[in-house]
C-alpha positions as CSV (number, residue, x, y, z in Angstrom):
1,M,90.2,-31.3,-24.9
2,D,90.7,-31.3,-28.4
3,F,92.7,-34.9,-28.6
4,F,90.0,-36.5,-26.4
5,Q,87.2,-35.3,-28.7
6,T,89.1,-36.5,-31.7
7,A,89.6,-39.6,-30.4
8,D,85.9,-40.0,-29.8
9,R,85.7,-39.9,-33.9
10,D,88.9,-41.1,-35.1
11,P,90.1,-44.6,-34.5
12,E,93.7,-43.7,-35.0
13,F,93.9,-41.1,-32.4
14,A,91.8,-43.4,-30.0
15,E,94.7,-45.9,-30.4
16,E,96.9,-43.0,-29.2
17,L,95.1,-41.8,-26.3
18,P,96.4,-44.2,-23.5
19,K,100.0,-42.8,-24.7
20,F,98.7,-39.2,-24.7
21,I,97.4,-39.8,-21.2
22,T,100.7,-41.5,-20.2
23,E,102.6,-38.4,-21.6
24,I,100.4,-36.0,-19.8
25,K,101.1,-37.7,-16.4
26,E,105.0,-37.6,-17.1
27,I,104.8,-33.9,-17.6
28,F,102.5,-32.9,-15.0
29,E,102.2,-33.6,-11.2
30,P,98.9,-35.2,-10.1
31,W,98.1,-32.3,-8.0
32,E,98.7,-30.0,-10.9
33,I,96.3,-31.9,-13.3
34,K,93.7,-32.0,-10.5
35,E,93.9,-28.3,-9.8
36,Y,93.7,-27.2,-13.4
37,L,90.7,-29.6,-14.1
38,E,89.1,-28.7,-10.8
39,S,89.3,-25.0,-12.0
40,V,87.6,-25.4,-15.5
41,E,84.5,-23.2,-15.7
42,R,84.2,-22.8,-19.4
43,V,85.6,-24.6,-22.4
44,G,85.9,-23.5,-26.0
45,P,87.6,-20.5,-27.4
46,L,86.8,-18.1,-24.7
47,G,87.0,-20.7,-21.7
48,H,90.3,-19.7,-20.5
49,V,90.9,-16.1,-21.8
50,C,87.6,-14.2,-20.7
51,T,87.0,-13.4,-17.2
52,D,83.5,-14.0,-16.1
53,D,82.0,-10.6,-16.8
54,K,83.5,-10.7,-20.4
55,Y,82.1,-14.0,-21.1
56,E,78.6,-12.8,-20.0
57,T,78.8,-9.7,-22.0
58,F,79.5,-11.9,-25.1
59,R,76.7,-14.1,-24.2
60,S,74.1,-11.4,-23.3
61,S,75.1,-9.3,-26.5
62,G,74.3,-12.5,-28.7
63,A,78.0,-13.0,-29.6
64,L,78.0,-16.5,-28.0
65,L,74.8,-18.6,-28.7
66,D,73.1,-20.6,-25.5
67,D,73.7,-24.2,-26.4
68,P,72.7,-26.4,-23.3
69,V,73.4,-29.6,-25.4
70,G,76.9,-28.6,-26.2
71,E,77.5,-27.3,-22.7
72,A,76.4,-30.6,-21.2
73,E,78.7,-32.5,-23.7
74,D,81.6,-30.4,-22.2
75,I,80.8,-31.3,-18.7
76,I,80.8,-35.1,-19.5
77,L,83.8,-34.8,-21.3
78,V,85.7,-32.6,-18.7
79,E,84.5,-35.2,-16.3
80,R,85.6,-38.1,-18.4
81,I,88.8,-36.3,-18.4
82,K,89.1,-36.3,-14.9
83,K,88.7,-40.0,-14.3
84,L,91.2,-40.8,-17.0
85,L,94.2,-38.1,-15.7
86,L,93.4,-38.8,-12.0
87,I,93.4,-42.5,-11.9
88,I,97.0,-43.3,-10.4
């Protein structure tokens, strides 16, 4: 996700995005990419390392701030990545 986000801000990364997508598709099977992207529930530093319970504990204790705009941006980014990576 970092590469895609950086490509939105940096023209040099944006130029490399098609090559990056091609390399991902060469490394992983379409079903692997689809399965992974459909399993994404959260992104960010704790996205893949916290269980739902631990994430909720962090959030409810104030260690993670509620950020509806950031969460919406993440959802849009994941959907965009799905479109770019799942096109065969």
